[in-house]
N, C-alpha and C positions, 0 to 999 in steps of 0.2 A: 613324833611331834604332830600337832594339829595346826591347821591354819585358822586364825581367828579374825573376825571382822566385827568391830563395834559400831553401834549406831545409837541414835537417840539423844545425843547431846544438844545443847543449845543455850539460849539466853533466857533466864527466868528471874523474876523478882524474888526478893527474900520472902520466905514463907511459902513459896510455890513448890511444885513437884515436877520431877522428871523420871522417866523410866529408861534406863539404858539396857540395850540388848547386845549380846555377843553371840554371833553365829559361828559355829565350828564346822569344819569339814572333816571327813573321815568317819569310819564306822565304829571307832572305839571311843567316842566321846563319853559314853557312860562309864568308862573306866578311869577317867581323869577327875582329879580334884580341880576346882575352878576358883579363881579369885579375881577381885577387882583391886587395883592399886590406883593411886592418883599422884600427880606431880604438879605442884604450883610453881610459877616462875621464881627462880632463885632458890628453890627448896629441893630437898631430896625426895625421891619417890617414896611414898608411904603406903602401907597396907590399909585397905578399907574394909574388905569383907572376903570371906571364903566359904565354900560349900563343898562337902565331901562328894565323892562319886555317886553315892546313893541318894544324896540330898538330905540325909538324916542329921548330919552334923554341920553346924554353921559357927562362924566366929566373926567378930566385928571389932573395929577400932572403937575405943571407948566413946569418942566424941560423936559417933554416928549411931550408937545403940539407941533404939527406940525411934529413930528417924529413917534409917535405911533398912531395906530387907533384900537379901540375896535369895534367889530361887533358881531352879533349873527345870527344864523340860527335856529329858533325855530322848524322847521320841522326836523332838524337833532340833536336837543338837544345839540347844540355845540356853544360855545363862542370862539372868536378868538382875538388874539392880534398881529396885524401886527406891527413889529418894524423895522423902517428904520433908516439910519444914526446912527447906534449904536456907542456908546462911551464906553470906558473902565469903566466909572463910572456906566454904566448900568449893570455891572456884578453883579449877584445875583441869588438866588433861587427865581423863580417866582411861585406864588400860585394863584390858581383860588378859588373864594369864591362865595357863594350864600346866599341871604336873601329874605324873603318875604317882600314886601313893596317897597318903593322907594330907590333910590341909595343914599348911604352914603359913606363918605371917611374914616370912622373909622372902623378898623377891629373888634372892640368890637361888632358891630351890625350884623356881618355875622356869621351864625351858621353852615354852611357846608363848608368844606375845602378839597381841593385836597392834594396830597402828595408833590407836588412841582416839578418843572423841572429846571435844572441848565442852566443858560445862562452865558457864559463867552466871554467877548469881549477883544481881545488882541490889544495892541497898535502897 
């Protein structure tokens, strides 16, 4: 397992942008697939985006395609989520997660989680 710490959340107006960061501890970060999930009040946690260990493969929730971009810097042990054209429905706590192996969209298969960072989009 790795320890994960998210940052970069905040309050932004609709149409604005935020970049989330997730810093990982440990020397094996480059062997983990990484993902972002989010959970809005009263809703289940949902998959947002994932990136393979090499960074060559990505996957996105349909509703964020074209607006969000996941990337990673293995030299810095960090994964990012660039969020553009934000909408009020993007409001949620965003969590970073890690797993050994390939990318998957189910939270069940991720065994390391950060504490979450709040993103609030006002209309």
